[in-house]
N, C-alpha and C positions, 0 to 999 in steps of 0.2 A: 776692471775696480774692484777693490775690495771692500766687503761689506762697511768694513770702518773707515774707508777712506768716503765712500759713499756716505756714509750717516754725519762726516765730518764737515763736507760740504752743504749737506742737508741744512746743519745747524748754523754754517756761516752766511747762507743764503737766509735763512730765516731770521737772520739777526739785522738784512738789510745792507750787509758788507759790499761793497763791491766787489764783483767776481768776473764782471766782463772782459778781465782781462786775462783770465785764464787760459793758457795752450790747448787747444783743442787735444791734442796729442800727449799730454802730461804724462810724465812716466808715472807707476804706481807707488808713488810715496805716501805714506800713512805719518800722522804725528807719533811722536815715539810714547810706549805704553806709558800710563800714569801710574806713578807708585805712590801714595800717601804715606809719608813720613812725619814722625814728631817733630814738632818745633824745636828748633836746635837750643844750648844751653845757655849760659853767659859768655861760655869761649866760642860761641859761634861756630862749633865743629857737629858735621854729621857724621858719621862712621857707618858704613854699608860694609857688611859680608856678602863680597863679592857673587859666592854659592847661591846664594839663598833667591837670586833674582835669574832665575833663564834667561830674559828678556837682555840683562845686562852681561852675564857673565859668557855669553860668547863670545865670540871676536865678530868686530862687524854689527853687535848687538849695541841696544841703545834703549834709557829709560827717561821720562821727565819726573822728575821730584817733585810733588805738591805737599804744601805744608799747609793743612788745614787748621786755621786757631790762629795761625802766625801773623800780625799784621805787618803787612810791609815787606815781605818777602817772598819775592819774583819766585814763579817755578824755576827749575833748573835741569837743564840738558845733559846728561852724564851717557858718553859714549865710549866706546871700547872697539877701537878701529884694529889694535894689533893685538896679539900676547902681551900681558902684563903693560897694558900702553892705555892710559884713560885719560880723558879731558871732560872737563864742566865747561859749560857756557850757560847764557841766560838763553830760555827756552823760547823766549818771543823773537819772532821776527822782526827786525828795527823797520822792516819797510810799511806794512799796515795791521803788525801785530796778531800775527797767525802762528799757532803753535809750533814749533819744529820738529821735523824729524831728523833722521841718518840714514844716508844710502849706504854706509859700511866705510867711506871714507871723508865724506864732507857733510854739515849740519845742511838740511836743505829744506827750504820754507814749499808746505806743499801747495800755497795757494796761486803763487806767480815764479817757484820755481829760483828762488836766490838762491845762494850759495854759501857759503863761509866754511872755510878753514878749521881746522880743530884748534887754531891760535884766535879764532873770531873773525880773523879778516874775510873782508867781503871778494868771493870769486867768481861772483855770478851777479848781475845785476838782474832785478829792478832797485834791490836794496843798496844804499851806499854807505851806510853807517855801519862798524862792525857790530859783532855780538861781546857784551861784557863776557872774559874771562875768568874763573875763580880757582886760587890755587889748590891743586888736589896731588896728595900724594898716597902711592900705593903700594904696602907691604907685600911683596909676593910670597912668603911664609906665612902669613897669617890670613892673607888673601882678603884684605880690608884696604878699604878706602878712604880715606878720610878727607873731607872737603872741606876747606876753611871759609866759612863765609863772613867774617870778621878783619881779615888781612889787610894791611895796607902799606905805603911807602913808607920804606926803611930811613926815608929822608926829611919825614914827615913827624911831629910831635904826634906819641899814642893817647889813646882815653886811659886814663888813671882813675879809680874810683869816680866812674861816670863825669869825668871832667875833662875838657882838653885845653891844656895850657900853652899858648904863645907869647913869648918873651918878646919885647922890643928890641933886645939883641938879637935874635935870630929872625926876626920878620920887622924890620924898622919901618918899611912903607906902612904900618897898621899905627905910625905915630901921626900920621898925615890924612888930612880929608881927602877921599880920595882914591887910598890907599887899599890894596887887598892882598889876601893870602887865602890858598886854597891847598886842600892836598887829601889825601884818603889815609886816616891815622887808623893805625891798628886797635883794636878792639872797636870800631865801629865799621868798617868795612867799605865804605862808600865816600864819597869825594863831600867835603862841606866848604864853602865859600865864607871869608870871615868880611866884612867891608867895612870902613870908618866912611859912614856917611856925612853928608853935606853940612849937616847940623852939630856934626862932632859925637856923635852917637856912634854904636859900633850894630850892627846887623851879622846873623849868621845862619847861614841857608843852607840846607841839602840840594845836593844835586840830582837827585831823581824826579824827570818831569811826571808829573800828575795825568800825564795822556796815558803814553803805553810804557812809560817806564824807564825811554830812555835818557842818558845823561846828558845836562845842560852845560854848555859853555858859555865862559865870559864872553862878550859880545860889545867892545869897545863903540863900535859904531851905533848902538843902541843905548849905550850907558847902562847895562844890563846883561840878562842873561837869556839864551838861545837855544831851543832843542833842536838838534841837526837833524831829527829823523822826521820832525812835521811841521817845524818851525814857531811853535808854540813859542813865546816871548815873556820874560816876568822880570820885576824891579829888583833891586838887589835887597829889597825888605821881602822878596818872594811873591808879590802879587801878580797875579796873571795880566798881562798887557795885548796880549794876541793871543787867539784859539790856534788850533782846537781845545785844547786845553780847558778845563773851567775849574780847575781847584787851583789855590796857591802852593808854592814848594813850603816842605816843612820847613820850620825855623826853629831856632833855639837860642836861649837865653844868654848873655852876654854880658860881662861883668869886667869891667875895667880895673887895675889897679897902675901901682907906682912903675911895676917893672913889666907888666905888659897884659894881654885879654885872657880870661877864661871863660869857655864855653861850656855848658851845661848840656852833655849829651844824653838824650832819652829815646 
């Protein structure tokens, strides 16, 4: 067992995390080396000159990007499986939140050996929820990898000057009590839910669970939001109704006008 892997598990044990399920003959997989980078600008693009980072520049290599001082930006696992091929995923396992490593082909969790393809799909349990994948473009001529943190759905409105506008013509469900619209707006990069509540007012909440950062889903059976990773639940206003999460979801201000609703994205 390498010294970095030994130190990692000492830290896990020191936090009181459950490690009894660790395989006795686990392969020597370390969390990927951590690289501190500046917080992204308003455009949400992180640019890496790959040759500057030996752990990433070799085929089969990887790094974990960390953004000191950047509130709300999760760590990213950047992997280099083959020549001129790169992928960027969440660096946190969706099982119990351990930092991810890379075996040259797949993302691997050192804690319980969950595995994920470079598309984020689970290929080996105990994890059941995919990793989030980010848009990344590599220019072989300049050897620069651009990672887009704020890319969104092409079928959903974009954030413009800090606001997200949803017209009733585009989203007629928002006219009616109980209606909902959701999507990942370009300019924000994370899914947002907009609800028309029972009292006729609106709410807008972020999709990122405050427990380990998984993306919550709308769950009709509880009339609210459910985290598929660890079963935390939230109201349509973002309040916690069941742990392990203890903090509410991030919320946004919503204003209604004659043509639709405007969400202030901060």
